[in-house]
N, C-alpha and C positions, 0 to 999 in steps of 0.2 A: 797637254796635261796627262792624257791617258798614256802616251809614250813615256812620259817622265815617271809615272807611277811604276810602270813595268820595268824600266831601266833601273830605277832605285831598288826595287825588290830583287831584281836579278843580281845587282851589285852586292847586296847583302848576302845572297846565296853563295857568291864566289869568294868574298873577302873575309868573312868572319871566321875565326879559328881560336881554339884553346886546347884543353886537355881531354883525354879519353875517359868515358864512363859508359856503363851499360844502362839501357833504358828499356822500359816496357813499351810495346807497340800500342798506339792510341787509335789506330784505324786499320780495318782489314782492306777491303777494296774500296767501296764507297761508304760503308756504314761504320760508325764509331764504335769503340769499345769503352769500357769504364776506365781504361788506363789513361794516365796523364803524365805530363812532363814533370821532372823534379824541379825544385826551386833553383833558380840560377842557370837553368839549361835552356837551350833553344834548338829548334828543329827547322831546317830549311828544306823545302820540297820543290822538285821540278817534275811536273806531270806532262807527258806528251800524249796527245790524242789525235783523232782524225783531222783531215783537211789542214795539216800543218799547224795544229793547235798546240799551244804551250800555256801552262798555268804554273806560276811560281807562288810560293807561300812561305811565310816566316811565322813560327809559333814560339812563344816564350813562356817558360814556367815562372809565374810571378811569385807563387807561394807553393808549399808542398801539396796544396789541393787545387789551386786555381791557375789556369793558363789562358793566354790571349793570343790571337793571331790574325794576320791579314793575308789575303791572296789576290792575285790579279793575273789576267791573261786574255787570250783571244784566239780566234781561228786565223789561219794563213800567216802566222808569225814567221813560220819557215815556208819559203816558197816565193812565188811571184804574185804581183798584184797587191791590192789594198788590203791592209790588215783589218779584220773585223773584231775590234776590241770589245770586251765585255762592257756592259753599260756602267756597272759599279764594281768597286773592289768587294771581295768577300770578307766577312767578319766572322771569326770563330772565338767562342769562349767555352770553357768547360770547368765545372766545379765538382770535385769528388766529395760526395756527402758521406759515404760509408766506405771504410777500408775493408778489403777482403780478409776474411778469417776462415777457419776450417769449415764451419757450417754456414757461413754467411757470404754471399757474393758482394763484390764491390759494386757500388751504385754511384753514378755520376749524372749530373744535369748539365745541359749545354745548349748552345745556339750556334748555328752555322748557316750563313746566308749564301755560301758558295755552292752552286750547282755544278754539274759536270757535262762536258760535251758542248755542242753548239748552243748559242743563245738565240732564242726565237723572239725577235722584237715585236712581232704581231701579238702573240699570246703572252709576252712578257714572262718567259720562263726558260730554263735550260732544258736540254734534251733529257737529262736526268735531274729531276728537281732537287733543289737544295733541301737539306734536312730540316732547316728551320729550328724550332724549339723541340728539344728531345730529352728523354730520360733513358738510360741504358744500364743494364746489369751485366757483370762478367764474373765467371767462376772458372778457376784454373785447377788442373789436376796434374800430378806427377806421373805422366805416362810418356814413355820415350823421354824427350827433353821438355815436354810441356804440351798439354791439351787444354784448350780453352773453349768455353761456350759463352755466347753473348746474345742478348735479346733486348729489344727496346721498343719504344713508342715515340712517334714524332708528329708534329704539325708543321707543314711547309707553308710559308707565306706567299708562295707563288700560286695564287688562286685565280688569276685573270682568265684561266682556261675554263672556269666554272666548277672546278672540283675542289671542295673545301673539306674533304674527309680527313679524319685522323688516320694515321698509318702505323703499321707494325713491321718490324724487321727482326731477323735473327741470323746467327751464323756460328761457325766454329773454326778454330785454327789448330794446327798440329805442327810441332817443331821437331826436326830431325838433326842430330849431331851438332846442335847449337848454331848451325849455319843456315839451314834450309827450313823454311816455314811455308806451309800451304794454307790457303784460306778458301772457305766456301761460305757464301751468304745468300740469303733470299730476302729481298725487299718485296713485301706483298703488294706494294704500289696501289693501295686502296685509294690513294689521293691522285691517281694518274690513269683513270680509265674513262674520262669524260670525252676526250677527243680520240675516239677509237680509230679514226681514219688516218691519224697522224702519229699518235703516241701509243699508250698502253691499251691493251684489249682485255685485261683482267687476270692474266697469268702471272703478273709480277716480274721482277727482274732477278734472275739468278746469275750470280757472278762467282768467278773463282780467280785466285791469284797465287803466284809463286814468288817467294821472296828469298833472296840470297843475302846473308849478312856478310858483306865483304870484309868489314872490320867492326869493332865495337861502335864505330861512329857512322859508318856508311852502309846504306841498305839499297839494294837494287831490286825492283819488283816488276814482274810482267803480269798483267791482268787480262782476262777474257770475260767480257760482260755481255749480258742479255742472252744467255745460253738458251733460253726458252723462246727467243725471237718474239718477245712481247710486242703486240701492235704491228706496225708497219716497219719496225726497225730490225736490222740484221744484227749479227754478232759483232761486238766491238772489241778491238784490241788496243790496249794502252800500255805505256811504259813509264815507270816512276823511279826517281832517284831521291833519296832522303839522307840528309847529313845532320847528325846531332852532336852538339858541343856544349861546353860550359863556359860561362863568363869568367 
């Protein structure tokens, strides 16, 4: 069943196609922005992480304000030996409540049960916890080709490690020449400092990413995560491919 879910989602990633449109980014490295897919569009994402890990996802713009998505993957998908599949598929929803105006940021509410990195079956959580329920605001400015600031609050439902705190996150992105975008974000990880000998130790997760817009539809991104080496974890490197199309 787990293999069937992964193969089905990967097939969607490869076979779906239509015509080109520009879209606003909806996520920086791990944290969401208030951006959303347009109605009738869909985004397919392939994320590669440590230990041969792959995570595929499909997100669809249901209306001008609402999107819905699914994701699934696991460790050792690339490599030898048994694949360590994630326990459940990830579910993502987002609703944009307020559109951005000159003096007003865009505001969105959402839910994301997909965490990142290895899944810890003992503590029933991902290496980087899923966002859970969240609210996020974004404001963009016309500097170079675009400067954006983002900040939000979330509550992750991965609480079997004993940490049930509400969390805060914020970040910024800067676009150069319409093709290159850099991200920097900081997740305070207020909900991830209970198991200090395994995970966070209180300094939070600082991540950065570099995105190349290969075309209006195809985005390639290289991310460097946990720059502060929070807890017992080292710096993490990931690569992501995203393809956006319209029905």
